[in-house]
N, C-alpha and C positions, 0 to 999 in steps of 0.2 A: 154954644151952649147946649147943642146934641149932642158933640162929642163928651162934654163934662158929666153928662149926667150917664153915656154909657160905659166911660170909665168908672164912674160910681158904683155904676150897678156891679157892671165885672168883680169889680174889686170886691162887693158886700156879698158876691154871689163865690166868687172863691174864698175868704172868711170863712162863711157858712157852710162851706162843702170842708174844709180846711179843719172847722172844730168839730164837726160830725165823725168823722172820721179819727181824729184824737179822742173824740170822748169813746167810740167803739171799741177802739184799742186799751183803753184806762182799763174800759168794764171787765174785759174778760179776761186783763193779768192782776185785775184782785181780787176773781174766785178762787177760793181756796180749794186744792185739789180733793177729791172724791177717792182716796184709797190710795194704794200705790200703781207702780207698772201696769199698762196695759185695764186697769179700771180693775185694778185686785184690791178686795178690804183689805187696810193693814192690821195687823195681828191684833193692835190696840181697837180698831172696829169692831174685831171679830168677836174679841170678849166680852165689848160692850151688848154687843146684841144676842151673844149667849147667854153670857147672865141674865139679862132681863127676861128671854125668851125662856131656859132650859132651867132658872132660878138654883144657880150651881151657890154650892155651900162655899164655904169660905176655905175647906180642904182642898175643893175640888178646882178653884182658881187657878193655884198656881199649876196644879199638875196638867190640866187645859191649856191652860197660855206656855206650857213647856212643847206641848206635841204641836201646837197653832205655829211657835217660833220655827221650829225643827223641819213642818211642812212649809215654810214659806221660803224657808233658806232654799230649801230643796228645789222648789217650785221657780225659784227667783234666778239658780242656778241654770234651771233648764231653761227658762224662757230669755235668757241672757245669751244662749248659745245659739246663732243666726243662722246656720249651714240647717237648722232643722224646719223641715214644714209643718204645714199643721197636723198633718197626720202623724208625725215624729214625736211631734211636743205631746200629742192625746195619747199617745201609746206608751212615753214616757212618763206622763204624770198618772195615769190609773194606779198602778204598785203604788206612788205616793199617796195615792186619799185612797186603796185599799188599806193600806197601813194606819195611816190617821185615822181611820173608822173602827178599826182593829183597836186602834189603843185609847180611843173615846169610849167603845163599846167597855173596858176595861174598867175605864174612871168611873163613867154615869150612872147612873139605875136606869131600870129596863124602858124605862118611863121617859127619862130626860134622853133616851139614844133614839127613842123612837120619835118625837120631837127633831131630835138634833135631822136623822135621818131626811126626816119631811122640808124643814129650812135648809138642805143643802140638794135638793131633788132640782134637775134643770129640765127645762124643754116637757117636762110632763113626765119623765121616765124617773121612777123612784128608785133609788140607789137598793141593793140586793143589803139587806139585813145579815150579816155574817155569826 
């Protein structure tokens, strides 16, 4: 009788342990990814955020989207180069960011551009207004 109880307890314990692992694996697989590669937001996510925060007009939206798509493509090319270390990636990304800022300044109003720079500041550092 003791052997039967021991076997039943081990079987139930094994089932509980396996079901917990299976549930944990299922829950992480069902979570949609928030952004593109390495946590970068997609162009669509950036457009949603900018449309709301900057109150983009219908005329500005396609221009801003074109700039974001071009920038995203360039950044993805750099990120896919596995031979680059972080410093080299940062060095290659800076001119792309500067060009994006220059293009955005031409599209956006002064007020929108100020908000745009504030949205994109990282680590407490404000990006230079060009």
